[in-house]
C-alpha positions as CSV (number, residue, x, y, z in Angstrom):
1,M,55.9,10.6,0.8
2,N,53.3,11.9,3.2
3,A,54.0,12.4,6.8
4,P,51.9,10.2,9.3
5,G,48.5,11.2,9.7
6,Q,48.4,13.0,6.3
7,V,46.1,12.2,3.7
8,A,47.2,11.8,0.0
9,F,45.1,14.1,-2.1
10,G,44.3,12.9,-5.3
11,K,44.4,9.3,-4.4
12,S,41.3,7.5,-3.5
13,K,40.4,3.9,-2.7
14,P,38.1,2.5,-5.4
15,R,34.8,1.6,-4.2
16,P,33.8,-2.0,-4.2
17,V,31.6,-3.0,-7.0
18,Q,28.2,-4.4,-5.9
19,K,26.9,-7.5,-7.3
20,L,23.7,-7.6,-8.6
21,D,21.7,-10.1,-6.7
22,W,19.1,-11.6,-9.1
23,R,17.0,-12.7,-6.3
24,N,15.8,-9.3,-5.6
25,Y,14.3,-9.4,-9.0
26,I,12.6,-12.6,-8.9
27,V,9.1,-11.5,-9.5
28,Y,10.1,-9.8,-12.5
29,F,11.8,-12.8,-13.9
30,A,9.1,-15.1,-12.9
31,F,6.6,-12.8,-14.5
32,I,8.6,-12.6,-17.7
33,G,8.9,-16.5,-17.7
34,V,5.3,-17.0,-17.2
35,L,4.4,-14.6,-19.9
36,I,6.5,-16.2,-22.5
37,Y,5.4,-19.7,-21.5
38,F,1.7,-19.0,-21.9
39,S,2.4,-16.9,-25.2
40,I,4.2,-19.8,-26.7
41,S,1.8,-22.8,-25.5
42,L,-1.4,-20.8,-26.1
43,F,-0.6,-18.7,-29.0
44,D,-3.2,-20.2,-31.3
45,D,-5.8,-19.9,-28.5
46,G,-5.4,-16.1,-28.5
47,F,-3.5,-15.7,-25.3
48,V,-1.4,-13.0,-26.9
49,S,-4.2,-11.1,-28.3
50,T,-4.7,-7.4,-27.4
51,D,-8.3,-8.3,-26.1
52,N,-7.0,-11.0,-23.9
53,L,-3.9,-8.9,-22.4
54,L,-6.6,-6.0,-21.7
55,N,-8.7,-8.3,-20.1
56,I,-6.0,-9.6,-17.7
57,A,-5.6,-5.8,-16.7
58,R,-9.2,-5.5,-16.0
59,Q,-9.3,-8.8,-13.8
60,T,-6.4,-7.7,-11.8
61,A,-7.3,-4.1,-11.2
62,M,-8.9,-4.5,-7.9
63,I,-6.3,-6.9,-6.5
64,S,-3.5,-4.4,-7.5
65,I,-5.2,-1.4,-6.0
66,M,-5.7,-3.2,-2.8
67,G,-2.3,-4.7,-3.2
68,V,-0.4,-1.3,-3.3
69,A,-2.0,-0.4,0.1
70,M,-1.4,-3.8,1.5
71,T,2.3,-3.1,0.8
72,F,2.2,-0.3,3.5
73,V,0.6,-2.6,6.0
74,I,2.9,-5.5,5.4
75,S,5.9,-2.9,5.2
76,T,4.9,-1.9,9.0
77,G,5.0,-5.8,10.0
78,E,1.2,-5.9,10.2
79,I,-1.5,-7.7,7.9
80,D,-5.2,-7.2,7.0
81,L,-7.4,-9.9,6.1
82,S,-10.8,-7.8,6.0
83,V,-10.1,-6.3,2.6
84,G,-12.2,-8.9,0.8
85,S,-15.1,-8.7,2.7
86,T,-14.8,-4.9,2.8
87,T,-14.8,-4.6,-1.0
88,A,-18.4,-6.6,-0.9
89,L,-19.9,-4.3,1.5
90,A,-18.5,-1.1,-0.1
91,S,-20.1,-2.3,-3.6
92,L,-23.3,-2.7,-1.7
93,T,-23.4,0.5,0.0
94,A,-22.3,2.5,-3.1
95,A,-25.3,0.7,-5.2
96,L,-27.9,1.4,-2.4
97,A,-26.8,5.1,-2.3
98,I,-27.1,5.2,-6.1
99,Q,-30.4,3.4,-6.0
100,S,-31.5,6.0,-3.3
101,G,-31.2,8.8,-5.5
102,F,-27.8,10.2,-4.3
103,G,-26.3,9.7,-7.7
104,M,-22.6,9.0,-8.6
105,L,-21.1,11.4,-6.0
106,G,-23.3,9.7,-3.3
107,G,-22.2,6.0,-4.3
108,L,-18.5,7.1,-4.3
109,V,-18.8,8.6,-0.7
110,A,-20.8,5.8,0.4
111,G,-18.3,3.2,-0.9
112,L,-15.2,5.0,0.3
113,G,-16.7,5.8,3.6
114,T,-17.5,2.2,4.0
115,G,-13.8,1.1,3.7
116,L,-12.6,4.1,5.9
117,I,-14.9,3.1,8.7
118,V,-13.6,-0.4,8.5
119,G,-10.1,0.8,8.3
120,L,-10.5,2.9,11.2
121,I,-11.9,0.4,13.4
122,N,-9.2,-2.0,12.4
123,G,-6.4,0.5,13.1
124,L,-7.9,1.6,16.4
125,L,-8.2,-1.9,17.8
126,I,-4.8,-2.8,16.8
127,T,-3.0,0.6,18.1
128,R,-5.1,1.5,21.3
129,F,-5.9,-2.1,22.6
130,V,-2.6,-3.8,21.3
131,I,-4.6,-6.7,19.6
132,P,-2.6,-8.4,16.9
133,S,-3.5,-7.2,13.5
134,F,-4.0,-10.8,12.4
135,L,-6.9,-11.5,15.0
136,V,-8.5,-8.3,14.7
137,T,-8.6,-8.3,10.9
138,L,-9.8,-12.0,10.7
139,G,-12.7,-11.1,13.2
140,M,-13.5,-8.0,11.3
141,M,-13.7,-10.1,8.0
142,G,-16.2,-12.1,9.5
143,I,-18.2,-9.3,10.8
144,V,-18.1,-7.3,7.6
145,K,-19.0,-10.3,5.6
146,G,-22.0,-11.1,7.8
147,M,-23.2,-7.2,7.2
148,A,-22.7,-7.5,3.4
149,M,-25.0,-10.7,3.5
150,W,-27.4,-9.1,6.0
151,V,-28.0,-5.6,4.6
152,T,-29.6,-6.8,1.4
153,D,-30.5,-10.5,2.4
154,T,-28.0,-11.6,0.1
155,A,-29.9,-10.0,-2.9
156,P,-27.7,-8.0,-5.5
157,V,-28.2,-4.3,-6.1
158,P,-28.4,-3.2,-9.5
159,I,-26.7,0.0,-10.5
160,I,-28.4,1.8,-13.8
161,N,-26.2,5.0,-13.5
162,S,-24.3,4.8,-16.7
163,A,-21.9,7.6,-15.8
164,F,-21.0,5.7,-12.6
165,N,-20.5,2.4,-14.6
166,F,-18.4,4.0,-17.3
167,L,-16.0,6.0,-14.8
168,F,-15.6,3.2,-12.3
169,G,-15.6,0.0,-14.3
170,S,-16.8,-0.8,-17.5
171,G,-15.7,2.2,-19.5
172,D,-12.8,2.6,-21.9
173,I,-10.5,5.7,-22.9
174,G,-10.0,4.9,-26.4
175,S,-8.9,1.2,-26.4
176,V,-7.5,1.5,-22.8
177,P,-9.8,0.1,-20.1
178,I,-10.8,2.7,-17.4
179,L,-9.7,0.3,-14.7
180,L,-6.1,0.0,-16.2
181,V,-6.1,3.9,-15.7
182,W,-7.2,3.7,-12.2
183,T,-4.7,1.0,-11.5
184,L,-1.8,3.0,-13.1
185,L,-2.8,6.1,-11.0
186,A,-2.8,4.3,-7.8
187,T,0.3,2.7,-8.4
188,V,2.1,5.9,-9.1
189,A,0.5,7.6,-6.2
190,A,1.6,4.8,-3.7
191,H,5.1,4.6,-5.2
192,I,6.0,8.3,-4.6
193,L,4.4,8.0,-1.1
194,L,6.4,5.1,0.0
195,R,9.7,6.3,-1.7
196,K,9.6,10.1,-1.9
197,T,7.9,11.2,1.4
198,S,8.6,11.2,5.2
199,F,5.5,9.1,5.7
200,G,6.8,6.3,3.5
201,R,10.2,6.5,5.2
202,Q,8.5,6.1,8.7
203,T,6.4,3.3,7.4
204,L,9.4,1.3,6.7
205,A,11.4,2.4,9.8
206,T,8.3,1.2,11.8
207,G,8.4,-2.3,10.2
208,G,12.2,-2.5,10.3
209,N,12.5,-1.9,14.1
210,E,9.4,-0.5,15.8
211,S,11.1,0.3,19.1
212,A,14.2,2.2,17.6
213,A,11.5,4.0,15.2
214,R,9.6,5.0,18.4
215,F,12.9,6.2,20.2
216,S,13.7,8.3,16.9
217,G,10.5,10.4,17.3
218,V,8.4,8.2,15.0
219,K,4.7,8.2,16.1
220,T,4.4,4.5,15.4
221,H,1.0,4.0,16.5
222,R,-0.2,6.8,14.0
223,I,1.7,5.3,11.1
224,K,-0.1,2.0,11.6
225,L,-3.4,3.6,12.1
226,M,-3.0,5.4,8.8
227,V,-1.8,2.5,6.9
228,F,-5.1,0.5,7.9
229,L,-7.1,3.6,7.0
230,G,-5.3,3.3,3.7
231,T,-6.2,-0.5,3.1
232,G,-9.9,0.3,4.2
233,L,-9.7,3.1,1.7
234,A,-8.3,0.9,-1.2
235,A,-10.8,-1.9,-0.4
236,G,-13.7,0.6,-0.6
237,F,-12.4,1.8,-3.8
238,A,-12.2,-1.8,-5.2
239,G,-15.7,-2.4,-4.3
240,I,-16.8,0.7,-6.3
241,L,-14.7,-0.6,-9.4
242,Y,-16.5,-4.1,-8.9
243,A,-19.9,-2.6,-8.8
244,G,-19.0,-0.3,-11.8
245,R,-17.7,-3.2,-13.9
246,M,-20.6,-5.6,-12.9
247,H,-23.3,-2.8,-12.9
248,A,-24.4,-4.1,-9.4
249,G,-23.4,-4.5,-5.9
250,R,-22.9,-8.0,-4.5
251,Y,-22.2,-9.8,-1.3
252,T,-19.9,-12.4,-3.2
253,F,-17.5,-9.5,-4.4
254,G,-14.0,-10.0,-3.2
255,D,-14.3,-13.5,-2.0
256,G,-10.7,-14.7,-1.6
257,D,-9.4,-11.6,-2.6
258,E,-7.4,-10.9,0.5
259,L,-5.2,-13.9,-0.2
260,S,-4.6,-12.8,-3.6
261,V,-3.8,-9.3,-2.4
262,I,-1.3,-10.6,0.2
263,A,0.3,-13.2,-2.2
264,A,0.8,-10.2,-4.8
265,V,2.4,-8.3,-2.1
266,I,4.8,-10.9,-1.1
267,L,5.7,-11.8,-4.4
268,G,6.5,-8.4,-5.4
269,G,9.4,-8.3,-2.9
270,T,7.7,-6.9,0.3
271,S,9.0,-8.6,3.4
272,L,6.4,-10.5,5.7
273,F,8.3,-9.3,8.5
274,G,8.2,-5.6,7.7
275,G,10.8,-3.0,7.0
276,V,11.0,-3.7,3.1
277,G,8.3,-2.6,0.7
278,T,8.0,-2.3,-2.8
279,V,4.9,-1.1,-4.9
280,I,6.1,-1.7,-8.3
281,G,7.1,-5.1,-7.2
282,T,3.4,-5.5,-6.0
283,L,1.6,-4.6,-9.2
284,I,4.0,-7.0,-11.2
285,G,3.2,-9.7,-8.6
286,S,-0.6,-9.0,-9.3
287,L,0.0,-9.0,-12.9
288,M,1.7,-12.5,-12.6
289,I,-1.1,-14.0,-10.8
290,G,-3.8,-12.7,-13.0
291,T,-1.6,-14.1,-15.9
292,I,-1.5,-17.5,-14.5
293,N,-5.2,-17.3,-13.7
294,N,-6.0,-16.4,-17.2
295,G,-3.6,-18.9,-18.8
296,L,-4.7,-21.8,-16.8
297,I,-8.3,-21.0,-17.7
298,I,-7.6,-21.1,-21.3
299,M,-5.8,-24.3,-21.0
300,G,-8.9,-25.9,-19.7
301,L,-7.9,-26.8,-16.4
302,D,-10.2,-27.4,-13.7
303,V,-10.4,-25.5,-10.5
304,S,-8.6,-28.0,-8.5
305,Q,-5.7,-28.2,-10.8
306,Q,-5.5,-24.4,-11.2
307,M,-5.2,-24.0,-7.3
308,M,-2.5,-26.4,-7.2
309,I,-0.3,-24.9,-10.1
310,K,-0.9,-21.4,-8.5
311,G,0.0,-22.5,-5.3
312,L,3.1,-24.3,-6.3
313,I,4.1,-21.3,-8.4
314,I,3.7,-18.8,-5.4
315,I,5.7,-21.0,-3.0
316,L,8.5,-21.4,-5.4
317,A,8.6,-17.5,-6.1
318,V,8.7,-16.8,-2.4
319,A,11.3,-19.3,-1.7
320,F,13.8,-17.7,-4.3
321,G,12.8,-14.3,-3.2
322,K,15.4,-12.9,-0.8
323,K,13.3,-10.0,0.3
324,A,10.5,-12.4,1.5
325,M,12.8,-13.8,4.1
326,K,13.8,-12.0,7.4
327,N,17.5,-10.8,7.2
């Protein structure tokens, strides 16, 4: 028998078994359920064909890439509504640079530079002037959209550079679309950045409790500036991918993408209140939205019915997602 204050070596209390909370994985269950439903109901219509599934990957690539960047923004408790319009302007600046003789590299620099400039302005207004990100990016959405319409007087700008079109949109590596390759590269890089680096930990800390993070030595304003630069860069790259896939730059690219991007992030399990983020969940959320879009189109539903069903599915998924609620 041990004396008071002594510890009995070799004896330890068993650790409590943590129960698996299925609500943390709602997006995965929902995605599998949607996939099974459409696979059965639309089997004869070719939904499960390789071509159609790869087409879903192509259609969701730009949303997924912007989504993994938006994960960082929402994880800090902020939001960026300007990504859709930035995509359109970036596609046009990239196309104009190529058309002016600067080649593929010039188009890449112009498109990415456009996104970085928009992201920098957003970040500075939010961090230096302490203006809510919702208002800043809402205003920037209108400004950038107007610029995209004005710069070419709403006319499309064709791209005849075959190397650019192949590498940034319409190409395939074997049977794998190049857009899927870019999506996977962006997802892996963002996942490592969020989970394995100090920047990722500081991003989540900023969203979890900004005051506590600041007192702990985290430069929260710099973190927020960096995440807005990230969404600007991602939106610029998405514009390049739109241009490469459609062989042109157009002011209509990215219309409504900001809502799809935010929906994919929230569906994936990132908390709208900040502090919780998951890049893999965002990718699955994006694929689920793309799958729903594709399935409803094959079913022959009109646009109004598609909007109602997609909205209902999103609301139900978020309602059951524990991570979408503030703890």
